[in-house]
C-alpha positions as CSV (number, residue, x, y, z in Angstrom):
1,X,-2.9,-14.7,5.3
2,X,-2.8,-10.9,5.1
3,X,-1.6,-8.9,2.2
4,X,1.5,-8.0,4.2
5,X,2.2,-11.7,4.8
6,X,1.6,-12.5,1.1
7,X,4.0,-9.8,0.0
8,X,6.6,-10.9,2.7
9,X,6.3,-14.5,1.5
10,X,7.0,-13.5,-2.1
11,X,10.0,-11.4,-0.9
12,X,11.4,-14.2,1.2
13,X,11.0,-16.7,-1.7
14,X,12.3,-14.2,-4.2
15,X,9.2,-14.5,-6.3
16,X,7.5,-11.8,-8.3
17,X,3.7,-11.5,-8.5
18,X,3.9,-12.7,-12.1
19,X,5.9,-15.8,-11.3
20,X,3.8,-16.8,-8.3
21,X,0.7,-16.4,-10.6
22,X,2.3,-18.7,-13.2
23,X,3.4,-21.3,-10.7
24,X,0.0,-21.4,-8.9
25,X,-1.9,-21.2,-12.2
26,X,-3.7,-18.1,-11.2
27,X,-4.1,-14.8,-13.1
28,X,-1.6,-12.0,-12.8
29,X,-4.5,-9.8,-11.8
30,X,-5.4,-12.2,-8.9
31,X,-1.8,-12.0,-7.6
32,X,-1.9,-8.2,-7.8
33,X,-5.2,-8.2,-5.9
34,X,-3.9,-10.4,-3.2
35,X,-0.8,-8.2,-2.8
36,X,-2.9,-5.0,-2.6
37,X,-5.5,-6.4,-0.3
38,X,-8.3,-6.0,-2.8
39,X,-9.1,-9.7,-2.7
40,X,-8.9,-12.3,0.0
41,X,-6.1,-14.8,-0.4
42,X,-7.7,-18.3,-1.0
43,X,-6.7,-21.1,1.3
44,X,-4.9,-23.2,-1.3
45,X,-2.7,-20.2,-2.3
46,X,-1.9,-19.6,1.3
47,X,-1.2,-23.2,1.9
48,X,1.2,-23.4,-1.0
49,X,3.1,-20.3,0.0
50,X,3.5,-21.6,3.5
51,X,4.7,-24.9,2.2
52,X,7.2,-23.2,0.1
53,X,8.4,-21.1,3.0
54,X,8.9,-24.3,5.0
55,X,10.4,-26.3,2.1
56,X,11.8,-23.8,-0.5
57,X,13.1,-26.6,-2.7
58,X,9.5,-27.3,-3.6
59,X,9.4,-24.3,-5.8
60,X,11.9,-25.9,-8.1
61,X,9.8,-29.0,-8.2
62,X,6.8,-26.9,-9.3
63,X,8.9,-25.1,-11.9
64,X,10.1,-28.4,-13.3
65,X,6.6,-29.9,-13.4
66,X,5.3,-26.8,-15.2
67,X,8.1,-26.9,-17.7
68,X,7.4,-30.6,-18.4
69,X,3.7,-29.9,-18.9
70,X,4.5,-27.1,-21.3
71,X,6.8,-29.4,-23.3
72,X,3.9,-31.8,-23.6
73,X,1.6,-29.0,-24.7
74,X,-0.6,-29.3,-21.7
75,X,-1.3,-27.0,-18.8
76,X,-2.0,-29.7,-16.2
């Protein structure tokens, strides 16, 4: 996935770099580096973005699971 594809995916999914970082449990800095082309986009990040592009409802599932984990006091 290129930096242009990464940015286009975020745009299509209406995700900010900060939100995608939170959802994927990566640093904000990593998301910025992917968007700028300063770092290669890892396979799992690309795979998740492509899954979300195919099935956008999955983003809500990830958001819900993250919120539930936060309520329990965990990050898993």
